[in-house]
DSSP file (Angstrom, degrees, kcal/mol; ACC not computed):
  #  RESIDUE AA STRUCTURE BP1 BP2  ACC     N-H-->O    O-->H-N    N-H-->O    O-->H-N    TCO  KAPPA ALPHA  PHI   PSI    X-CA   Y-CA   Z-CA
    1    1 A M              0   0    0      0, 0.0   142,-1.1     0, 0.0     2,-0.3   0.000 360.0 360.0 360.0 124.6    0.0    0.0    0.0
    2    2 A K        -     0   0    0    141,-0.2    43,-0.6   140,-0.2     2,-0.2  -0.644 360.0-111.0 -93.2 146.3    1.5    3.3   -1.1
    3    3 A G  B     -a   45   0A   0     -2,-0.3    43,-0.2    45,-0.3    45,-0.1  -0.526  26.2-164.9 -68.0 140.8    1.3    6.6    0.7
    4    4 A Q        +     0   0    0     41,-2.6     2,-0.4    -2,-0.2    11,-0.3   0.068  48.1 108.3-121.8  24.8   -0.8    9.0   -1.3
    5    5 A A        -     0   0    0     42,-0.7     2,-0.6    40,-0.2     9,-0.2  -0.800  69.3-124.8 -99.5 145.0    0.0   12.4    0.3
    6    6 A L  E     -B   13   0B   0      7,-3.1     7,-1.7    -2,-0.4     2,-0.5  -0.805  34.1-165.3 -82.8 119.7    2.1   15.0   -1.4
    7    7 A V  E     +B   12   0B   0     -2,-0.6     2,-0.4     5,-0.2     5,-0.2  -0.944  16.8 164.7-118.0 123.3    4.9   15.7    1.1
    8    8 A E  E >  S-B   11   0B   0      3,-2.5     3,-1.4    -2,-0.5    -2,-0.0  -0.985  70.3 -12.8-138.3 125.8    7.1   18.7    0.8
    9    9 A K  T 3  S-     0   0    0     -2,-0.4     3,-0.1     1,-0.3    -1,-0.1   0.859 129.3 -50.4  55.0  40.6    9.4   20.1    3.5
   10   10 A G  T 3  S+     0   0    0      1,-0.2     2,-0.4    38,-0.0    -1,-0.3   0.601 116.2 109.7  78.9  10.7    7.8   17.9    6.2
   11   11 A V  E <   -B    8   0B   0     -3,-1.4    -3,-2.5     2,-0.0     2,-0.3  -0.981  51.1-157.0-123.6 130.1    4.2   18.9    5.4
   12   12 A G  E     -B    7   0B   0     -2,-0.4     2,-0.3    -5,-0.2    -5,-0.2  -0.780   9.6-177.0-108.2 150.9    1.7   16.5    3.8
   13   13 A R  E     +B    6   0B   0     -7,-1.7    -7,-3.1    -2,-0.3     2,-0.3  -0.996  12.0 155.0-143.9 139.4   -1.4   17.3    1.7
   14   14 A S        -     0   0    0     -2,-0.3     2,-0.4    -9,-0.2    -9,-0.1  -0.989  28.2-146.8-159.0 158.2   -4.0   14.9    0.2
   15   15 A R    >>  -     0   0    0     -2,-0.3     3,-1.4   -11,-0.3     4,-0.5  -0.994  14.0-146.0-130.5 125.6   -7.6   14.7   -0.9
   16   16 A I  G >4 S+     0   0    0     -2,-0.4     3,-1.4     1,-0.3    -1,-0.1   0.891 100.6  58.3 -55.9 -41.1   -9.5   11.4   -0.5
   17   17 A E  G 34 S+     0   0    0      1,-0.3    -1,-0.3    -3,-0.1    -3,-0.0   0.729 106.6  49.0 -63.4 -21.7  -11.4   12.1   -3.8
   18   18 A D  G <4 S+     0   0    0     -3,-1.4    -1,-0.3     2,-0.1     2,-0.2   0.471  98.4  86.4 -96.9  -2.9   -8.2   12.3   -5.7
   19   19 A N  S << S-     0   0    0     -3,-1.4     2,-0.4    -4,-0.5   -14,-0.0  -0.571  76.8-109.9-105.1 162.6   -6.6    9.1   -4.5
   20   20 A E        -     0   0    0     -2,-0.2     2,-0.3     1,-0.0    -2,-0.1  -0.699  29.2-127.4 -87.1 135.4   -6.7    5.5   -5.5
   21   21 A W        +     0   0    0     -2,-0.4    23,-0.2    23,-0.1     2,-0.2  -0.675  37.5 170.8 -82.0 138.7   -8.4    3.0   -3.2
   22   22 A Q  B     -C   43   0C   0     21,-3.7    21,-3.0    -2,-0.3     2,-0.3  -0.607  28.4-107.2-132.0-172.0   -6.2    0.0   -2.2
   23   23 A F        -     0   0    0     19,-0.2     3,-0.0    -2,-0.2     0, 0.0  -0.934  17.5-127.8-124.5 151.8   -6.3   -3.0    0.1
   24   24 A F  S    S+     0   0    0     17,-0.4   117,-0.5    -2,-0.3     2,-0.3   0.749 100.3  20.9 -63.8 -24.1   -4.3   -3.7    3.3
   25   25 A A  S    S-     0   0    0    115,-0.1    -1,-0.1     6,-0.0   115,-0.0  -0.960  91.5-100.5-142.4 157.0   -3.4   -7.0    1.8
   26   26 A D     >  -     0   0    0     -2,-0.3     4,-2.7     1,-0.1     7,-0.2  -0.708  27.2-145.0 -79.4 119.2   -3.3   -8.5   -1.7
   27   27 A P  T  4 S+     0   0    0      0, 0.0    -1,-0.1     0, 0.0     7,-0.1   0.785  97.8  47.5 -57.4 -27.3   -6.4  -10.6   -2.2
   28   28 A E  T  4 S+     0   0    0      2,-0.1    -2,-0.0     1,-0.1     0, 0.0   0.880 121.3  31.7 -82.8 -39.0   -4.5  -13.1   -4.3
   29   29 A T  T  4 S+     0   0    0      1,-0.2    -1,-0.1    -3,-0.1     3,-0.1   0.655 131.5  31.7 -94.8 -15.6   -1.4  -13.6   -2.1
   30   30 A D    >X  +     0   0    0     -4,-2.7     3,-1.2     1,-0.1     4,-0.6  -0.391  63.7 151.4-136.8  58.4   -3.1  -13.1    1.3
   31   31 A P  H 3>  +     0   0    0      0, 0.0     4,-0.6     0, 0.0     3,-0.5   0.756  66.4  72.3 -64.1 -22.6   -6.7  -14.4    1.0
   32   32 A G  H >4 S+     0   0    0      1,-0.2     3,-0.8     2,-0.2     4,-0.3   0.839  88.8  60.7 -61.2 -33.6   -6.7  -15.3    4.7
   33   33 A F  H X4 S+     0   0    0     -3,-1.2     3,-1.1     1,-0.2    -1,-0.2   0.902 105.0  48.2 -59.1 -40.8   -6.9  -11.6    5.6
   34   34 A F  H >< S+     0   0    0     -4,-0.6     3,-1.6    -3,-0.5    -1,-0.2   0.559  88.9  81.9 -81.1  -7.9  -10.2  -11.2    3.7
   35   35 A S  T << S+     0   0    0     -3,-0.8    -1,-0.2    -4,-0.6    -2,-0.2   0.637  87.8  59.4 -69.1 -11.3  -11.7  -14.3    5.3
   36   36 A H  T <  S+     0   0    0     -3,-1.1    32,-3.3    -4,-0.3     2,-0.3   0.275 101.7  64.9 -97.1   8.9  -12.5  -12.0    8.3
   37   37 A M  B <  S-D   67   0C   0     -3,-1.6    30,-0.2    30,-0.2    28,-0.0  -0.942  79.3-130.3-130.9 151.1  -14.6   -9.7    6.1
   38   38 A S  S    S-     0   0    0     28,-2.6    29,-0.1    -2,-0.3    -1,-0.1   0.756  98.4 -10.6 -71.3 -21.8  -17.9  -10.1    4.3
   39   39 A E  S    S-     0   0    0     27,-0.4    -1,-0.3    23,-0.0    27,-0.0  -0.943  95.7 -72.1-164.2 159.6  -16.0   -8.6    1.3
   40   40 A P        -     0   0    0      0, 0.0    -6,-0.0     0, 0.0    25,-0.0  -0.298  44.7-143.1 -60.0 140.4  -12.7   -6.8    0.7
   41   41 A I        -     0   0    0     20,-0.1   -17,-0.4    24,-0.0    20,-0.1  -0.923  11.3-137.6-109.7 117.2  -12.6   -3.3    2.2
   42   42 A P        +     0   0    0      0, 0.0    18,-2.2     0, 0.0     2,-0.3  -0.467  27.5 175.5 -75.8 146.9  -10.7   -0.6    0.2
   43   43 A V  B     -CE  22  59C   0    -21,-3.0   -21,-3.7    16,-0.2     2,-0.3  -0.855  20.7-143.7-137.8 170.7   -8.5    1.8    2.0
   44   44 A Q        -     0   0    0     14,-1.7     2,-0.5    -2,-0.3   -23,-0.1  -0.942  11.1-141.5-130.5 156.6   -6.1    4.6    1.4
   45   45 A F  B     +a    3   0A   0    -43,-0.6   -41,-2.6    -2,-0.3    12,-0.2  -0.974  17.7 178.8-120.3 117.1   -2.9    5.6    3.2
   46   46 A L        +     0   0    0     10,-2.9    11,-0.1    -2,-0.5   -43,-0.1   0.248  47.4 100.2-104.5  12.1   -2.4    9.3    3.5
   47   47 A G  S    S-     0   0    0      9,-0.3   -42,-0.7     1,-0.1     3,-0.1  -0.296  84.7-106.7 -87.6 178.3    0.8    9.4    5.5
   48   48 A E  S    S-     0   0    0      5,-1.7     2,-0.3     1,-0.3   -45,-0.3   0.960  93.0 -28.0 -69.6 -52.6    4.4    9.9    4.2
   49   49 A N  B  >  -K   53   0D   0      4,-0.8     4,-3.0   -47,-0.1    -1,-0.3  -0.968  63.8-102.0-158.8 165.8    5.3    6.3    4.7
   50   50 A W  T  4 S+     0   0    0     -2,-0.3    93,-0.1     1,-0.2    -2,-0.0   0.787 117.9  48.0 -65.8 -29.4    4.3    3.4    6.8
   51   51 A E  T  4 S+     0   0    0      1,-0.1    -1,-0.2     2,-0.1    -3,-0.0   0.879 122.7  30.7 -77.6 -38.5    7.3    3.6    9.1
   52   52 A K  T  4 S+     0   0    0      1,-0.2    -2,-0.2    -3,-0.1    -1,-0.1   0.724  99.6 159.9 -93.9 -25.2    7.2    7.4    9.8
   53   53 A G  B  <  -K   49   0D   0     -4,-3.0    -5,-1.7     1,-0.2    -4,-0.8  -0.423  62.7-154.7  78.0-159.8    3.4    8.0    9.5
   54   54 A P        -     0   0    0      0, 0.0     2,-1.3     0, 0.0    -1,-0.2   0.654  41.9-141.9 -67.0 156.8    1.2    9.8   10.2
   55   55 A W  E     + F   0 124C   0     69,-0.7    69,-2.6    -2,-0.2     2,-0.6  -0.683  38.4 154.7 -97.3  84.6   -1.2    6.8   10.0
   56   56 A I  E     + F   0 123C   0     -2,-1.3   -10,-2.9    67,-0.2    -9,-0.3  -0.960  14.3 175.9-113.7 114.6   -4.3    8.3    8.4
   57   57 A V  E     - F   0 122C   0     65,-3.3    65,-1.4    -2,-0.6   -12,-0.2  -0.845  18.4-154.7-131.5  94.2   -6.3    5.6    6.6
   58   58 A P  E     - F   0 121C   0      0, 0.0   -14,-1.7     0, 0.0     2,-0.3  -0.455  16.8-159.2 -61.9 139.4   -9.6    6.3    5.0
   59   59 A N  E     -EF  43 120C   0     61,-3.0    61,-2.0   -16,-0.2     2,-0.4  -0.929   9.9-158.2-120.4 146.7  -11.8    3.1    4.8
   60   60 A K  E     - F   0 119C   0    -18,-2.2    59,-0.2    -2,-0.3    57,-0.0  -0.835   9.2-169.3-129.7  93.7  -14.7    2.6    2.5
   61   61 A F  E     - F   0 118C   0     57,-3.0    57,-2.2    -2,-0.4     3,-0.1  -0.709  20.2-132.2 -82.3 124.9  -17.1   -0.1    3.7
   62   62 A P    >   -     0   0    0      0, 0.0     3,-2.0     0, 0.0    51,-0.2  -0.229  51.3 -59.5 -64.4 167.0  -19.7   -1.2    1.0
   63   63 A P  T 3  S-     0   0    0      0, 0.0    51,-0.1     0, 0.0    53,-0.1  -0.229 121.9  -4.4 -52.6 132.6  -23.3   -1.4    2.1
   64   64 A N  T 3  S+     0   0    0     50,-2.3    50,-0.1     1,-0.2     2,-0.1   0.587  92.9 157.1  60.4  14.5  -23.9   -3.8    5.0
   65   65 A C    <   -     0   0    0     -3,-2.0    48,-2.6    49,-0.3     2,-0.4  -0.408  24.0-158.1 -69.6 144.8  -20.3   -5.0    4.9
   66   66 A K  E     - G   0 112C   0     46,-0.2   -28,-2.6    -2,-0.1   -27,-0.4  -0.954  15.0-163.7-127.9 146.3  -18.9   -6.5    8.1
   67   67 A A  E     -DG  37 111C   0     44,-2.1    44,-2.0    -2,-0.4   -30,-0.2  -1.000  34.8-111.0-124.3 129.8  -15.4   -7.0    9.5
   68   68 A D        -     0   0    0    -32,-3.3    43,-0.3    -2,-0.4    40,-0.1   0.048  49.7 -70.1 -54.1 164.8  -15.0   -9.6   12.3
   69   69 A A  S    S+     0   0    0     40,-0.2    64,-2.5    41,-0.1     2,-0.3  -0.296  71.9 149.0 -57.0 138.4  -14.1   -8.6   15.9
   70   70 A H  E     -LM 108 132E   0     38,-2.6    38,-2.3    62,-0.3     2,-0.3  -0.957  34.1-142.1-161.0 173.4  -10.6   -7.3   16.2
   71   71 A A  E     - M   0 131E   0     60,-1.5    60,-2.9    -2,-0.3     2,-0.3  -0.874  16.5-131.9-136.3 170.2   -8.2   -4.9   17.9
   72   72 A H  E     - M   0 130E   0     31,-0.3    33,-3.1    34,-0.3    34,-0.2  -0.898  18.2-126.2-123.6 157.5   -5.3   -2.8   16.9
   73   73 A N  S    S+     0   0    0     56,-0.6     2,-0.3    -2,-0.3    31,-0.1   0.516  94.2  43.8 -82.3  -6.3   -1.8   -2.5   18.4
   74   74 A Y  S    S-     0   0    0     55,-0.2    31,-0.2    52,-0.1    -2,-0.1  -0.933 101.8 -84.9-131.2 157.5   -2.0    1.3   18.7
   75   75 A D        -     0   0    0     -2,-0.3    50,-2.2    29,-0.1     2,-0.3  -0.340  52.0-159.4 -55.9 142.0   -4.8    3.6   19.9
   76   76 A T  E     -IH 102 124C   0     26,-2.7    26,-2.4    48,-0.2     2,-0.4  -0.947  14.3-155.0-131.4 151.7   -7.1    4.4   17.0
   77   77 A I  E     -IH 101 123C   0     46,-2.6    46,-2.7    -2,-0.3     2,-0.5  -0.985   6.3-158.6-123.7 134.8   -9.6    7.1   16.1
   78   78 A Y  E     -IH 100 122C   0     22,-4.1    22,-2.6    -2,-0.4     2,-0.5  -0.959   7.1-174.7-110.7 129.9  -12.6    6.7   13.8
   79   79 A Y  E     -IH  99 121C   0     42,-2.2    42,-2.6    -2,-0.5     2,-0.5  -0.970  21.9-137.1-124.5 115.4  -14.2    9.8   12.2
   80   80 A I  E     + H   0 120C   0     18,-2.5    17,-2.9    -2,-0.5    40,-0.2  -0.582  27.0 172.3 -77.5 120.8  -17.3    9.0   10.1
   81   81 A I  E     -     0   0C   0     38,-2.4     2,-0.3    -2,-0.5    39,-0.2   0.839  66.8  -0.7 -92.6 -42.4  -17.3   11.0    6.9
   82   82 A K  E    S+ H   0 119C   0     37,-2.0    37,-2.6    14,-0.1    -1,-0.4  -0.995 108.5   5.9-153.3 142.1  -20.3    9.4    5.1
   83   83 A G  E    S- H   0 118C   0     -2,-0.3    13,-0.6    35,-0.2     2,-0.3  -0.400  82.1 -69.6  85.5-161.1  -22.9    6.8    5.9
   84   84 A T  E     -J   95   0C   0     33,-1.5    30,-2.4    11,-0.2     2,-0.3  -0.936  38.5-178.4-136.2 156.6  -23.4    4.8    9.1
   85   85 A M  E     -JH  94 113C   0      9,-2.0     9,-3.4    -2,-0.3     2,-0.3  -0.988  10.1-159.3-153.7 145.4  -21.5    2.2   11.1
   86   86 A T  E     -JH  93 112C   0     26,-2.4    26,-2.6    -2,-0.3     7,-0.2  -0.936  11.0-158.2-121.3 152.5  -22.0    0.1   14.3
   87   87 A F        -     0   0    0      5,-0.6    22,-1.2    -2,-0.3     6,-0.1   0.279  38.2-126.5-108.3   6.1  -19.2   -1.6   16.2
   88   88 A N  S    S+     0   0    0      4,-0.2    23,-0.1     1,-0.1     5,-0.1   0.850  78.6 115.9  49.5  42.3  -21.7   -4.0   17.9
   89   89 A D  S    S-     0   0    0      3,-0.2    -1,-0.1    19,-0.1    -3,-0.0   0.170  95.7 -94.5-121.4  14.3  -20.4   -3.0   21.3
   90   90 A G  S    S+     0   0    0      2,-0.1     3,-0.1     1,-0.0    -2,-0.0   0.422 100.6 108.4  88.2  -1.7  -23.6   -1.5   22.7
   91   91 A S  S    S-     0   0    0      1,-0.3     2,-0.1     3,-0.0    -1,-0.0   0.480  75.0-135.2 -88.6  -1.6  -22.6    2.1   21.7
   92   92 A G        -     0   0    0      2,-0.0    -5,-0.6     0, 0.0     2,-0.4  -0.377  41.3 -28.6  87.6-163.8  -25.1    2.3   18.9
   93   93 A W  E     -J   86   0C   0     -7,-0.2     2,-0.3    -2,-0.1    -7,-0.2  -0.754  52.5-148.4 -96.2 138.6  -24.8    3.5   15.3
   94   94 A Y  E     -J   85   0C   0     -9,-3.4    -9,-2.0    -2,-0.4     2,-0.2  -0.821  19.1-176.3-103.4 145.3  -22.4    6.2   14.3
   95   95 A R  E >   -J   84   0C   0     -2,-0.3     3,-2.7   -11,-0.2   -15,-0.3  -0.775  42.2 -41.0-134.4 178.1  -23.1    8.6   11.5
   96   96 A E  T 3  S+     0   0    0    -13,-0.6   -15,-0.2     1,-0.3    -1,-0.1  -0.083 126.7  18.5 -45.0 128.0  -21.5   11.5    9.6
   97   97 A G  T 3  S+     0   0    0    -17,-2.9    -1,-0.3     1,-0.3     2,-0.2   0.234  93.2 127.6  93.3 -13.0  -19.5   13.7   11.9
   98   98 A D    <   -     0   0    0     -3,-2.7   -18,-2.5   -18,-0.1     2,-0.4  -0.493  43.2-155.5 -78.2 148.1  -19.3   11.2   14.8
   99   99 A L  E     +I   79   0C   0    -20,-0.2     2,-0.3    -2,-0.2   -20,-0.2  -0.969  13.5 176.5-124.2 139.5  -16.0   10.4   16.3
  100  100 A R  E     -I   78   0C   0    -22,-2.6   -22,-4.1    -2,-0.4     2,-0.3  -0.991   5.3-170.3-139.2 144.1  -15.0    7.2   18.2
  101  101 A W  E     -I   77   0C   0     -2,-0.3     2,-0.4   -24,-0.3   -24,-0.2  -0.973   4.1-165.6-135.6 155.0  -11.7    6.1   19.6
  102  102 A A  E     -I   76   0C   0    -26,-2.4   -26,-2.7    -2,-0.3     3,-0.1  -1.000  22.8-120.2-139.3 138.6  -10.4    2.8   21.0
  103  103 A R    >   -     0   0    0     -2,-0.4     3,-1.8   -28,-0.2   -31,-0.3  -0.338  48.3 -79.5 -71.1 156.5   -7.3    2.1   23.1
  104  104 A A  T 3  S+     0   0    0      1,-0.2   -31,-0.2   -31,-0.1    -1,-0.1  -0.287 116.6  17.1 -54.8 136.8   -4.6   -0.3   21.8
  105  105 A G  T 3  S+     0   0    0    -33,-3.1     2,-0.6     1,-0.2    -1,-0.2   0.372  85.7 135.7  82.2  -5.0   -5.6   -3.9   22.4
  106  106 A V    <   -     0   0    0     -3,-1.8     2,-0.3   -34,-0.2   -34,-0.3  -0.685  49.2-140.0 -81.1 120.6   -9.3   -3.3   23.0
  107  107 A M        +     0   0    0     -2,-0.6     2,-0.3   -36,-0.1   -36,-0.2  -0.606  33.2 157.9 -81.2 136.3  -11.3   -5.9   21.1
  108  108 A Y  B     -L   70   0E   0    -38,-2.3   -38,-2.6    -2,-0.3     3,-0.2  -0.975  22.2 -11.3-151.5 163.1  -14.5   -4.6   19.4
  109  109 A G        -     0   0    0    -22,-1.2   -40,-0.2     1,-0.3     2,-0.2  -0.541  42.7-118.1 115.1-179.5  -16.8   -5.6   16.6
  110  110 A P        -     0   0    0      0, 0.0    -1,-0.3     0, 0.0     2,-0.3   0.301  57.0-142.5 -72.4 146.2  -17.8   -6.9   14.3
  111  111 A E  E     -G   67   0C   0    -44,-2.0   -44,-2.1   -43,-0.3     2,-0.4  -0.608  22.6-171.6 -75.3 141.2  -17.8   -3.6   12.5
  112  112 A E  E     -GH  66  86C   0    -26,-2.6   -26,-2.4    -2,-0.3   -46,-0.2  -0.965  15.4-142.4-144.5 122.9  -20.8   -3.3   10.3
  113  113 A A  E     - H   0  85C   0    -48,-2.6   -28,-0.3    -2,-0.4     5,-0.1  -0.479  26.4-116.4 -78.3 153.1  -21.7   -0.6    7.7
  114  114 A G  E >   -     0   0C   0    -30,-2.4   -50,-2.3     3,-0.4     3,-1.9  -0.045  44.6 -77.4 -76.5-173.8  -25.3    0.6    7.3
  115  115 A P  E 3  S+     0   0C   0      0, 0.0     3,-0.1     0, 0.0    -1,-0.1   0.673 133.2  45.6 -65.2 -18.1  -27.4    0.1    4.2
  116  116 A D  E 3  S-     0   0C   0      1,-0.4     2,-0.0   -54,-0.1    -2,-0.0   0.291 113.4-120.3-103.6   8.4  -25.6    3.0    2.4
  117  117 A G  E <   -     0   0C   0     -3,-1.9   -33,-1.5   -55,-0.2    -3,-0.4  -0.262  25.9-102.5  80.2-174.6  -22.1    1.9    3.4
  118  118 A C  E     -FH  61  83C   0    -57,-2.2   -57,-3.0   -35,-0.2     2,-0.5  -0.941  20.9-166.7-155.0 129.5  -19.7    3.9    5.4
  119  119 A T  E     +FH  60  82C   0    -37,-2.6   -38,-2.4    -2,-0.3   -37,-2.0  -0.976  27.0 161.2-113.0 129.3  -16.6    6.0    4.6
  120  120 A F  E     -FH  59  80C   0    -61,-2.0   -61,-3.0    -2,-0.5     2,-0.5  -0.982  39.7-116.9-146.1 155.8  -14.5    6.9    7.6
  121  121 A L  E     -FH  58  79C   0    -42,-2.6   -42,-2.2    -2,-0.3     2,-0.6  -0.823  23.1-161.0 -89.6 130.2  -11.0    8.1    8.6
  122  122 A L  E     -FH  57  78C   0    -65,-1.4   -65,-3.3    -2,-0.5     2,-0.5  -0.971   9.8-171.9-109.2 118.1   -9.1    5.7   10.7
  123  123 A V  E     -FH  56  77C   0    -46,-2.7   -46,-2.6    -2,-0.6     2,-0.3  -0.955   4.0-167.3-114.9 126.3   -6.2    7.5   12.5
  124  124 A S  E     -FH  55  76C   0    -69,-2.6   -69,-0.7    -2,-0.5   -48,-0.2  -0.842  29.3-134.8-116.2 149.7   -3.7    5.4   14.4
  125  125 A A  S    S-     0   0    0    -50,-2.2   -49,-0.1    -2,-0.3    -1,-0.1   0.479  91.4  -1.9 -77.8  -2.5   -1.0    6.4   16.9
  126  126 A G  S    S-     0   0    0    -51,-0.3     2,-0.9   -71,-0.1   -52,-0.1  -0.960 107.0 -49.0-168.5 179.9    1.4    4.0   15.1
  127  127 A P  S    S-     0   0    0      0, 0.0    13,-0.1     0, 0.0   -54,-0.1  -0.512  70.7-139.2 -68.5 103.8    1.7    1.5   12.2
  128  128 A M        -     0   0    0     -2,-0.9    12,-0.6    11,-0.1     2,-0.3  -0.303  19.9-162.9 -76.8 144.3   -1.3   -0.6   13.0
  129  129 A D  E     - N   0 139E   0     10,-0.2     2,-0.6    -2,-0.1   -56,-0.6  -0.791  24.2-123.2-107.9 161.0   -1.7   -4.3   12.8
  130  130 A V  E     -MN  72 138E   0      8,-2.5     8,-3.4    -2,-0.3     2,-0.9  -0.939  21.1-163.7-108.7 113.7   -5.1   -6.0   12.7
  131  131 A Q  E     -MN  71 137E   0    -60,-2.9   -60,-1.5    -2,-0.6     6,-0.2  -0.807  12.4-152.2-100.9  94.6   -5.5   -8.5   15.6
  132  132 A W  E >   -M   70   0E   0      4,-1.4     3,-1.8    -2,-0.9   -62,-0.3  -0.430  26.0-103.7 -70.1 138.2   -8.4  -10.7   14.7
  133  133 A K  T 3  S-     0   0    0    -64,-2.5     3,-0.1     1,-0.3    -1,-0.1  -0.428 101.7  -3.1 -63.6 126.2  -10.3  -12.2   17.6
  134  134 A G  T 3  S+     0   0    0      1,-0.2    -1,-0.3    -2,-0.2     2,-0.2   0.650 127.2  71.5  68.6  15.6   -9.4  -15.8   18.1
  135  135 A A  S <  S-     0   0    0     -3,-1.8    -1,-0.2     1,-0.2     0, 0.0  -0.696  89.4 -51.0-143.8-166.6   -7.2  -15.8   15.0
  136  136 A E        -     0   0    0     -2,-0.2    -4,-1.4    -3,-0.1     2,-0.5  -0.225  48.0-114.5 -73.0 161.5   -3.9  -14.5   13.6
  137  137 A T  E     -N  131   0E   0     -6,-0.2     2,-0.7    -8,-0.0    -6,-0.2  -0.854  23.7-141.5 -94.3 131.4   -2.6  -11.0   13.7
  138  138 A H  E     -N  130   0E   0     -8,-3.4    -8,-2.5    -2,-0.5     2,-0.6  -0.855  10.7-151.4 -95.2 115.2   -2.3   -9.4   10.3
  139  139 A V  E     -N  129   0E   0     -2,-0.7     2,-0.4   -10,-0.2   -10,-0.2  -0.772  14.5-137.4 -86.5 118.5    0.8   -7.3   10.1
  140  140 A V        -     0   0    0     -2,-0.6     2,-0.5   -12,-0.6  -115,-0.1  -0.632  20.2-173.0 -79.7 128.5    0.3   -4.4    7.6
  141  141 A R        -     0   0    0   -117,-0.5     2,-0.2    -2,-0.4    -2,-0.0  -0.904   6.5-172.6-123.6 100.5    3.3   -3.8    5.4
  142  142 A A              0   0    0     -2,-0.5  -140,-0.2     1,-0.1   -91,-0.1  -0.614 360.0 360.0 -92.6 154.2    2.9   -0.8    3.3
  143  143 A E              0   0    0   -142,-1.1  -141,-0.2    -2,-0.2    -1,-0.1   0.454 360.0 360.0 -73.3 360.0    5.3    0.2    0.5
């Protein structure tokens, strides 16, 4: 996954509408990652690079798409841009403009998009891994 921000003199700039949607893993070489989702979820990486960050990752869940329960190895923030999503943790449905955060290692989910899908920014305090509940940890390796 390539960074898609224009970086000059330590300052980055990007527009979600202008970038290419990608996947955290290659569906052909890492199909196991997608076995935890009802369908592949496209993302973007808007940081300079995966080692330096910042880790700003728009996600685009198709309508009614689900991702199994999981945690991340760093604190994460979700900011809903469009649509609705629930984390099936008793906190209800989140909609455009809502913000949610979770500490590192806190298991939640399954995440589930509403009938119109959900686009959100996922901001992480570090290079995040996806720790699937009861399964393997997917280490994200971006280019």
